[in-house]
C-alpha positions in Angstrom: 310.6 186.8 254.6 311.8 184.3 257.2 309.8 186.1 259.8 306.7 186.2 257.9 306.5 182.6 257.4 307.2 182.0 261.0 304.2 184.2 261.9 302.2 182.6 259.4 303.0 179.2 260.9 302.2 180.3 264.4 298.9 181.7 263.7 297.8 178.7 261.7 299.1 176.5 264.8 297.0 178.8 267.2 294.1 178.4 264.8 294.2 174.7 264.7 294.5 174.9 268.5 291.4 176.7 268.7 289.4 174.6 266.6 290.4 171.5 268.0 289.5 172.8 271.6 286.2 173.6 270.3 285.9 170.3 268.7 286.8 168.7 271.9 284.6 170.7 274.0 281.5 169.9 271.5 282.5 166.4 272.1 282.4 166.3 275.8 279.0 168.0 275.9 277.7 165.5 273.5 279.3 162.5 276.0 277.7 164.3 278.9 274.2 164.4 277.4 274.6 160.7 276.1 275.5 159.6 279.7 272.5 161.3 280.9 270.2 159.5 278.4 271.7 156.3 279.1 271.4 156.8 283.1 267.8 157.6 282.3 267.3 154.5 280.2 268.5 152.4 282.8 266.5 154.0 285.7 263.2 153.4 283.3 264.4 149.8 282.7 264.9 149.2 286.3 261.3 150.5 287.1 259.8 148.4 284.3 261.5 145.2 285.8 260.1 146.1 289.1 256.8 146.5 287.8 256.6 143.1 285.7 258.1 141.0 288.7 255.0 142.6 290.8 252.9 141.6 288.0 254.0 138.3 287.6 254.0 137.7 291.4 250.2 138.8 291.1 249.4 136.7 288.2 251.5 133.6 290.2 249.1 134.3 293.1 246.0 134.4 291.4 246.9 131.0 289.3 247.5 129.3 292.7 244.1 130.1 294.3 
């Protein structure tokens, strides 16, 4: 009886380890995807800021003429 409980506890622990590993892997993939989206957003923001600065320079140059 004692051996059966020990084996059951070990199987339960092994199942829990497998479940937690799967959850960790999924969380890492989600983090990688969100970091990629964040980097893409930063790049687009930078491009839009550069475009806006160029338009403001053009508008200022036309206003001084």
